[in-house]
N, C-alpha and C positions, 0 to 999 in steps of 0.2 A: 459442445459448449457446457452442457449440464455436468458432465464428468469433470471438466476443468474447474468449474466452480466448486465442486465437491472436494477437489484437491487443493483449493486455494489456501486453506490454513497452513499447510506444510511450507510453501514458499514464504509465506509471511513469517512463520516461525524462524526460517533461515535468515530473513532480513533482520529480525530482532536479535538473532544470535550474532550476526555480523556487526551489528551496532554495539552489542554488549562486549564483544571482543575488540572493538575499536578498529575493525578492518575498514569500515565506512563510518561516516558521521563525525569525523574529527573536525577541528576548527578550519583547517584548510581542506576544501573539497576538491576531489579529483573526478575523473571521468566516470568512474563506477558510481560515485555518489549521485551525480546528475542523472545517469541512466536509471538507477534503481529508484531514486526519489521521484522522478517524473512518472515512472510506471505506477508506483504506489499512490502518488497524488491523484492520478486518474481514477484509481479504485476508490479512494477516499471521496471523490466528488460524485461518484455514482450513488444515486438515491437508494438502490437496493443492495449493492455490494459494500458500500461504505461502512455498514455496521460490522462487517467482518474485520475491518481494520481499526475501528474506533477503540481508543484507549491503549492501543499497542505503542511501543516505542517507534515502530515503523511509521505510525501516523504522525507523531511529533516531528520526526526526521523529514518526512515528505513535506509537511507544512513549512518547515524551516527552509528547505531548499527551494521549494516552489510555493511561495506564500499565497498566491492567488490562482484560482483555476475555476472556470465556470461550473456550476452545478449541472449534473447530468440526470435527467428525470429517471425515476424507476420504471423499468419496462420488462424486467425478467419475471417469469412466474415464480412465486414464492416457493413452490416445491423444488425448484432448482437450487436453492440456496441451502448450504449446510446449517 
């Protein structure tokens, strides 16, 4: 899990690229929009991981598609986060 967290910025960069290229995030949402946004929204809700998503286009996209999601308390060791 620690190595996955270390690699998290790369897939988030890809989500931001897909948004910039309008592959996802258009007015009419498709299956990929819901799958990706739901995954990112869980990350946003996580107290410790959410800061890695904060301020990115992926965050705004996830909040648009999944407006509400319960907060997930921080539980991961800080040393695990990039």
